[in-house]
C-alpha positions, 0 to 999 in steps of 0.5 A: 549607470549602464551595466558593462556588456558581458556578452561573449563575442561572436566566434571567428576563425583564423587563417594561416596561408603559406603562399610559397608551399609546394615550391621546393626542389621536389616539385622539380625532381618529381615533375609535380605541379605547383599551386599558383597564388590565384588557385590558393585564393580560390581555395580560400574563397570557397571555404569562406563562402561555406563559413559565412553560410554557417554564420561565421562573420569574421576571419582573421588572416596572416599577412604576406608579402608574396601577393596573396593578400592583394589578390584576395582583396581584388577578388573580393572587390570584383564580387561584392555580391558574394557573401563572405565573412569580414576579413581582417589581417593580423597586425604583424610584420612579415619576414617570409620565413617560418617565423611568420607562421609561429607568430601568427599562430601564437597571436590567433591563440592569444586572441581567441580564435575558435580554430585555425585553418592552415594552407600548406603542407606538413612543414606549415602544419608543424609550425602552427601546431607548435604554437597553437596552444589549445586552439584546434587546427585544420589543414587545407593541403597545398604542400608537396608530400602532404602526409598530415593535411588531407586532400579536401574540397574547401567548401566541405571543410568550411561547412564542417568548420563553420558548424563547429566554430558557431557552437552547433557541434560539441568539441567532444564530437568535432575534435580529435587528438593527434600525436607528434614526435618530440625532438631534443638536441643537447650539446653537453654544455647546457645548450638545448634545442627542441623541435617536433615532427608531426609525421616523421623524423629521419636520420641521414648520414649527411653531415651538411644540410644542403638542400633542405627537402628530402626527395629520395631514400639515399643516405637514410639510416633511421626513420621515426614515425608518429603514424604511417599510412599506406596511401601517403607519399613521402618518407612516411609511405615507407612505414605505411607500406611496411606496417601501417600505423593509424593516426588514432592508433597507439604508438608509432613506428621505427625503421632501420635502413641498410642491408641484411633485411629486404627491400620495399618499393615506395613513393618517397616523393611525388613522381619518385619511386625508390626501392629501399633497403630495410634492415629491421622495423619495430613499434615505437612506444609512447614516451620512450626516448630513442637515440640515433645509431649514427654518431653524426649526421643530419636530422630531417623533420617532416621531409626537410633537413633541420639539424646536424649533430655530431659526437658531442651532441645528445639527440633523442626522439620520443613519441607523444600522444594527445599533443594537439587537437584538430577538426575531424571533418567527417565526424562533424558532417556525420553529426550535422546530418544526424542532428539535422543541422543543415535542414530547414522546414522539414518535419522529423527525419523518417526512420529508415528500415 
């Protein structure tokens, strides 16, 4: 009798690429450029070359119906000499909505992806983070405001990810924990909606969602931030230029807008700089639910209006730490250099004075 094959399968990487990120109204109001499908394919190919160089043989990707898949396959066929991982597509129907990202993230998590690469902005990363479980994610910025995914050359990202996914960098050195904001909306009759925000949750005095994207400071009542960096663009830049809070720093930030305080000049969207009236601000502590000052209005999550609420609702926002893990690209590459993971044929590295 032949013994069953119990050898572990080779590690593989999942990809969720939003083919329509960076096409919202902020690209018009702020004269920001869009990212065509051809350039998204170029980003993917550069990353996949690096993954293959690190020994990753398989990539599984979310399908789409906007033409990204067809263009990627055509580029592959035109360069058969290029060494790439085997590319397959998740067996799922697509709707061209955020539910595609939900489903793809869950499928990649359930089938054992070593990590998930997300092409998109804050909204796409948020959708994947909700459903990725224990699988770490890494963002490749293609969205509009991009407060969470950092701008990276995909070749460098692919090297760091390939070294981690292939088991040459331990998780303790490669991965970091991230915060998010837990959002709960109850109607008082037993119905409850739950959501998250990776970066910011904004309360506005608007009573209808209308255009989903927020591209100005008009109507802002409060802003809750999991982190706030001064070099960001978007609503989180308000907090970053007011009182920075790091991604790895404990706590967040809460801002109340209106007269009675001062004003801050901030880049609230690409190509849009507003002078924002700020009444007060304070640190946001972990696991202490906050309620909005307004009795009715709209909640915008990571720059997009998602929910309306009224006097009959109970809306709370709470900061959670250690919510999900992501790949620390800088830490991976520093570890690779110190351990000589990319060297071959050299003797021991000389000690420097």
